C-alpha positions as CSV (number, residue, x, y, z in Angstrom):
1,M,-81.6,-24.1,-89.7
2,P,-83.7,-25.7,-92.3
3,A,-83.9,-24.0,-96.0
4,V,-87.4,-23.4,-96.9
5,I,-89.5,-22.1,-99.8
6,F,-92.8,-20.3,-99.8
7,P,-95.0,-19.0,-101.6
8,G,-95.2,-14.9,-101.9
9,P,-97.0,-12.4,-103.9
10,E,-94.8,-12.3,-107.0
11,G,-93.8,-16.3,-106.6
12,R,-91.3,-18.2,-104.6
13,L,-89.5,-16.6,-101.5
14,E,-86.7,-17.9,-99.7
15,G,-85.9,-18.4,-96.4
16,R,-84.2,-20.0,-93.2
17,F,-86.6,-21.7,-90.3
18,Q,-86.0,-23.0,-87.1
19,P,-89.6,-24.5,-85.8
20,G,-90.6,-23.8,-82.5
21,S,-89.5,-26.0,-79.3
22,R,-92.8,-26.6,-78.1
23,P,-96.5,-26.5,-78.9
24,R,-98.0,-23.3,-79.1
25,A,-94.3,-21.6,-79.4
26,P,-94.1,-18.1,-79.5
27,V,-93.2,-16.5,-83.9
28,A,-90.7,-14.2,-84.6
29,L,-90.0,-13.0,-88.3
30,I,-86.5,-11.3,-88.8
31,L,-86.5,-8.8,-91.5
32,H,-83.3,-7.9,-93.6
33,P,-82.0,-4.7,-94.4
34,H,-82.2,-2.5,-98.0
35,P,-82.2,-5.2,-100.8
36,Q,-80.4,-2.6,-103.2
37,G,-78.0,-1.6,-100.5
38,G,-76.8,-5.3,-100.6
39,G,-79.3,-6.2,-97.6
40,T,-80.1,-10.2,-97.6
41,M,-81.5,-12.7,-94.8
42,N,-77.5,-13.7,-94.1
43,N,-76.4,-10.0,-93.0
44,H,-74.7,-10.4,-90.0
45,I,-77.6,-8.7,-87.8
46,T,-80.2,-10.5,-89.1
47,M,-78.1,-13.5,-88.3
48,A,-77.8,-12.6,-84.7
49,L,-81.1,-11.7,-84.4
50,Y,-82.6,-15.1,-86.0
51,Q,-80.2,-17.0,-83.5
52,T,-81.2,-15.1,-80.6
53,F,-84.9,-15.8,-81.1
54,A,-84.2,-19.5,-82.1
55,R,-82.2,-20.0,-78.8
56,R,-85.3,-19.1,-77.0
57,G,-87.3,-21.6,-78.6
58,F,-89.8,-19.2,-81.0
59,A,-90.5,-20.5,-84.2
60,T,-88.2,-18.4,-86.2
61,L,-87.8,-17.3,-89.7
62,R,-85.5,-15.5,-91.7
63,F,-86.1,-14.9,-95.5
64,N,-84.7,-12.8,-98.6
65,F,-87.5,-10.1,-100.0
66,R,-88.0,-10.4,-103.4
67,S,-85.3,-10.1,-106.1
68,V,-82.5,-11.4,-103.1
69,G,-81.1,-14.6,-103.5
70,R,-83.6,-17.2,-104.8
71,S,-86.5,-15.1,-104.1
72,Q,-88.7,-14.1,-107.1
73,G,-89.6,-11.0,-108.1
74,T,-88.1,-7.3,-108.4
75,F,-87.5,-4.6,-106.1
76,D,-90.7,-2.5,-104.8
77,N,-89.8,0.2,-102.9
78,G,-90.8,-1.3,-99.9
79,I,-94.8,-1.9,-101.0
80,G,-94.0,-5.0,-102.4
81,E,-91.6,-5.9,-99.5
82,L,-93.9,-5.6,-96.9
83,S,-96.4,-7.9,-98.9
84,D,-93.6,-10.2,-98.6
85,A,-93.4,-9.7,-95.0
86,A,-97.1,-10.5,-94.7
87,S,-96.7,-14.0,-96.8
88,A,-94.0,-14.8,-94.5
89,L,-95.6,-14.8,-91.5
90,D,-98.9,-16.4,-92.9
91,W,-96.5,-19.1,-94.0
92,V,-94.7,-19.3,-90.0
93,Q,-98.5,-19.2,-88.7
94,S,-99.5,-22.1,-91.0
95,I,-97.1,-23.9,-89.4
96,H,-97.5,-22.8,-86.0
97,P,-101.5,-21.9,-85.6
98,E,-101.4,-22.1,-82.1
99,A,-98.5,-19.5,-81.0
100,V,-99.1,-18.0,-78.2
101,T,-97.6,-14.6,-79.1
102,T,-95.7,-13.1,-82.3
103,W,-92.5,-11.0,-82.7
104,V,-91.1,-8.9,-85.4
105,A,-87.3,-7.6,-85.9
106,G,-85.6,-6.1,-88.3
107,F,-82.4,-3.6,-89.1
108,G,-82.4,-0.4,-91.2
109,F,-84.9,-1.1,-94.1
110,G,-86.5,-4.2,-92.3
111,A,-87.1,-2.6,-89.3
112,W,-89.3,0.1,-91.5
113,I,-91.0,-2.6,-92.7
114,G,-91.6,-4.9,-89.7
115,M,-93.1,-1.7,-88.2
116,Q,-95.5,-1.1,-91.2
117,L,-96.3,-5.1,-90.7
118,L,-96.9,-4.9,-86.8
119,M,-99.6,-1.9,-87.9
120,R,-101.6,-4.7,-90.2
121,R,-101.4,-7.4,-87.5
122,P,-102.5,-7.7,-84.2
123,E,-101.0,-10.7,-83.4
124,I,-97.7,-8.7,-83.2
125,K,-97.1,-8.0,-79.6
126,G,-93.3,-6.8,-79.7
127,F,-90.9,-5.5,-82.1
128,I,-86.8,-4.6,-82.3
129,S,-86.1,-2.3,-84.5
130,I,-82.4,-1.8,-85.2
131,A,-81.2,1.9,-86.8
132,P,-84.7,2.4,-88.4
133,P,-84.1,5.0,-91.0
134,A,-86.4,7.3,-89.6
135,N,-84.6,10.2,-91.7
136,M,-85.5,8.6,-95.1
137,Y,-88.8,6.8,-94.8
138,D,-92.1,8.2,-93.6
139,F,-93.0,6.6,-90.0
140,S,-96.5,8.8,-90.0
141,F,-97.9,5.4,-90.3
142,L,-97.6,4.6,-86.3
143,A,-100.5,6.1,-85.5
144,P,-101.2,4.8,-82.8
145,C,-98.1,2.2,-82.5
146,P,-99.9,-0.7,-81.5
147,S,-96.9,-2.7,-79.5
148,S,-94.6,-2.5,-77.6
149,G,-91.0,-2.4,-78.2
150,I,-87.0,-1.4,-78.3
151,I,-85.7,0.7,-81.1
152,I,-81.3,0.6,-81.0
153,Q,-79.7,3.1,-82.5
154,G,-75.7,3.3,-82.7
155,E,-74.2,6.2,-81.5
156,T,-72.2,7.5,-84.4
157,D,-74.7,5.8,-87.0
158,E,-73.7,7.4,-90.4
159,V,-76.7,6.5,-92.5
160,V,-79.4,7.1,-90.0
161,T,-79.3,10.0,-88.2
162,G,-79.8,9.7,-84.5
163,S,-81.8,13.4,-84.4
164,A,-84.5,11.8,-86.8
165,V,-84.5,8.6,-84.5
166,Q,-85.1,10.2,-81.5
167,K,-87.7,12.1,-82.8
168,L,-89.8,8.8,-83.5
169,V,-89.1,7.4,-80.4
170,D,-90.2,10.8,-78.8
171,K,-93.2,10.6,-80.5
172,L,-94.2,7.4,-79.7
173,R,-93.8,7.9,-76.3
174,T,-96.8,10.3,-76.1
175,Q,-98.7,7.3,-76.6
176,K,-100.9,5.6,-74.0
177,H,-100.9,1.9,-73.2
178,I,-97.7,1.0,-75.1
179,T,-93.6,1.5,-73.9
180,I,-91.3,2.4,-76.2
181,D,-87.4,1.5,-75.1
182,Q,-84.6,2.6,-76.4
183,A,-80.9,2.0,-76.3
184,I,-78.0,3.9,-77.7
185,I,-74.7,1.9,-78.6
186,P,-71.3,3.6,-77.7
187,G,-69.5,4.2,-80.5
188,A,-71.3,2.1,-82.8
189,N,-71.7,2.9,-86.4
190,H,-75.0,1.9,-89.0
191,F,-73.3,-1.5,-89.0
192,F,-72.4,-1.7,-85.7
193,Q,-68.9,-3.4,-86.9
194,N,-67.1,-3.6,-83.5
195,E,-70.0,-3.4,-81.0
196,M,-72.3,-6.7,-82.2
197,P,-71.9,-8.0,-78.6
198,E,-73.1,-4.5,-77.2
199,L,-76.0,-4.5,-79.7
200,M,-77.0,-8.2,-79.0
201,K,-76.9,-7.6,-75.0
202,S,-79.2,-5.3,-75.5
203,V,-81.6,-7.4,-77.5
204,D,-81.2,-9.9,-75.0
205,D,-81.6,-7.9,-72.3
206,Y,-84.8,-6.3,-73.5
207,L,-86.2,-9.7,-74.3
208,D,-85.5,-11.1,-70.9
209,M,-87.3,-8.3,-69.7
210,R,-90.3,-8.5,-71.9
211,L,-90.8,-12.3,-71.7
212,K,-90.4,-12.6,-68.1
213,A,-93.3,-10.0,-67.8
214,D,-95.3,-12.2,-70.2
215,L,-95.0,-15.2,-68.1
216,G,-95.8,-12.9,-64.9
217,Q,-92.9,-13.9,-63.3
C-alpha cells in the first residue's frame, strides 16, 4: 500500500493507494470518520474497506482529510473536506482515466462526505455508507440520490441513532431507478468493536451481488 502525496484545495493531502490490477480497473475512494473525533485513514473500518476493494482489483485510495496526519489545512466542518474528497477522486482518475466504474465508501463523517460526493460526480455508481450520521447532519441533499448503495448500521450504535438512519433509508427507498440495501448488525456499537467480521461480511456480500450483476452473470 504505497504512501502517496497529492494536491488538495488547501495544500498537500496524504494517502495510501493501491493501483488497479488491470487496465480499466474500477476506482474506489475510502473516506474516514470525523477528524475531530480522532478519525484518520488508519481507522480500522476505513482500513478494512480499503483492503476489501484493493483485494478485488480496484484502484483504491484512502487518505487523510485536511488537518489530519500529514495533510495540510484546517478542519472545515465538512465543506472543505468535500473538496478534499473531490480532489482525491480527481487524482485517482488521473492515474486510471479509463476506469469502468467508481465507488465511494465511508464510515461516519466519511459516509456523509461520500454521499455528498456522489451527488456531484455522476461517475460514482455505487456507495457503501457505514453508520451515516443522519441524526447529526442534514442528508436532504440526496434529492434524488443518483446511485444505488448499501447503508449499514450497528444495532446498538450509541452515536448515530437507528431511527434517524432508518428514516434516511426509508426516504431513499421511495426514489425510482435506484436500490438502497440495508444491513443492521446485531449487537454492534458505533465502532463495531466485536462485530468486524459481521460488518465486513455485509460489505463483501453486497459487493459480490453488485459486481456480479455488473458483469451480467
